[in-house]
C-alpha positions in Angstrom: -9.7 -55.9 -22.3 -9.6 -52.2 -23.2 -8.4 -49.3 -21.1 -11.9 -48.1 -20.4 -13.5 -51.4 -19.5 -15.1 -52.1 -16.2 -12.9 -55.1 -15.5 -9.8 -53.0 -16.0 -10.9 -50.5 -13.3 -11.9 -53.3 -10.9 -8.4 -54.8 -11.2 -6.8 -51.4 -10.7 -9.0 -50.8 -7.6 -8.1 -54.2 -6.1 -4.4 -53.6 -6.7 -4.6 -50.1 -5.0 -6.5 -51.5 -2.0 -3.9 -54.3 -1.6 -0.9 -52.0 -1.8 -2.2 -49.2 0.4 -4.9 -50.8 2.5 -8.5 -49.6 2.9 -7.6 -47.2 5.8 -4.8 -45.5 3.9 -6.9 -44.9 0.8 -9.7 -43.3 2.8 -7.1 -41.1 4.6 -5.6 -40.0 1.3 -9.1 -39.2 -0.1 -10.0 -37.3 3.1 -6.9 -35.2 2.7 -7.6 -34.6 -0.9 -11.2 -33.4 0.0 -9.8 -31.1 2.7 -7.3 -29.6 0.1 -10.1 -29.0 -2.4 -12.2 -27.3 0.3 -9.3 -25.1 1.4 -8.7 -24.1 -2.2 -12.3 -23.1 -2.7 -12.3 -21.0 0.5 -9.1 -19.3 -0.6 -10.6 -18.5 -4.0 -13.7 -17.1 -2.3 -11.5 -14.9 0.0 -9.6 -13.6 -3.0 -12.9 -12.7 -4.8 -14.1 -10.8 -1.7 -10.7 -9.0 -1.4 -10.9 -8.0 -5.1 -14.4 -6.6 -4.7 -13.4 -4.5 -1.7 -12.1 -1.0 -2.5 -8.4 -0.5 -1.8 -7.6 1.5 1.4 -6.8 5.2 0.9 -3.2 6.0 0.3 -1.3 7.7 3.1 -1.1 11.4 2.7 2.4 12.8 2.8 2.6 16.5 3.7 4.2 18.5 1.0 7.6 19.9 2.1 8.8 23.2 0.6 12.0 22.7 -1.5 15.2 24.0 0.1 16.4 27.2 -1.5 19.3 26.8 -3.8 22.2 29.2 -3.1 23.6 30.7 -6.2 27.2 29.7 -6.9 29.6 32.6 -7.0 32.8 32.5 -9.0 36.0 34.0 -7.6 38.6 35.8 -9.6 41.0 32.8 -9.1 38.6 30.5 -11.0 38.1 33.0 -13.8 41.8 33.4 -14.5 42.6 29.6 -14.8 
């Protein structure tokens, strides 16, 4: 009885059905299918968003730089 034989998989299937029950297995598979569908929709949405051009950047008006006042030295700072 090898790992890939038909009887091996039949026994595994029977054990899974006994442990989880038929309703629980179908519920798990339904949730799995919904997850795959949601994943595919998300990937399609990302592809559409990547194809769309980015929105224009907000224009910030240029503000003139504030004038810099020249520093004046006093005689007290020169003599120190």
